[in-house]
N, C-alpha and C positions, 0 to 999 in steps of 0.2 A: 811868229804865231799865225797859224792858219785858222780861218773861220770855218765853223760847222754850220753852213747856211741852212741846211735841212733842219737841224735841231733848233737853230735860232728862229727860223721862220715858223716852225711848229709851235714854239713858245708864244710867239705873237698871235698865231691863229687861235691857240687855246684861250688866251686872254680876250680876244675879240669875241669869240663864241660864248664863253662862260661869264664874262664880266661886262663887256660893252653891250652886246646883243640888243640893238634898238628894237628889233621886231618882237623878240621876247616870247614867242609862243611855240617853243619846241622846234625851232628851225633845224634843218640838217646841218651837220658839222661843217660842210663846205659853203654855207650860205654867205659868209663874209670873206671868202677867199680872195675876192678882187681887191680887198683893202689890205691884205696881209703885206704884199710887197711894197706898196707905197709907204706903209707905216714902218716896215723893216728898213727901207731906204732912209727914212728920216732918222731912225734910231742909230743906224750904223754911221751916218755922217755927223752925228752929234748935234742934231737940231735941238733948239731949246724946247722945253716942255710946252710953251705957248704955241709953238708951231705944230707940234704933235696934236695938241688939244684942238687947235683950229681945224686941222685936217679931219679929225674924227667928228667934230661938230658939224662941219660942212657935209661930210658923208651921211650923217644921221639926218640932219635938218633938210638938206637940199636934195641929195641923191635918193636916200631911203624914204624921206619925208616923215620920219618918226623921231622927233627930238629926244635926246638923252638928257636927263636932269643934270644940272651942273655938278652936284656932289658925286654922282655916279661917274661922270666924265673925269672928274678930278681923281677919283680912286683908280680908274682905268689907266690914266696917264701915269699915276704913281707906280703902278705895277709894271707898265711898259718901261719906264725910265729905270726902274730897279733891275731890269734885265742886264743893264750895264754894257750894252753892245758898243757904245762909243769908246769905252775904255779899252776895247779889244782891237782898236785900229792899229794895224801893223805899222812900224816905223818906216819912214821913207829914206 
């Protein structure tokens, strides 16, 4: 099974822009692109949800300096984990 990295990363990008969105004031669609690949990498290697949440919390709190409420962060991580990328890991 091959990965469709373009479609998968676009799905992550959409969630980060529409649901996570720490800035929240109509930012351009590419505003969070620098976070797409790190999140995507976590998801495809099957990182635990706590690690994904910790990365997004760090990005919002430290890098962007606009914290995301815990309930919003939980909902975003739920959506990201539901993408099921880890289950698409090709057999070795």
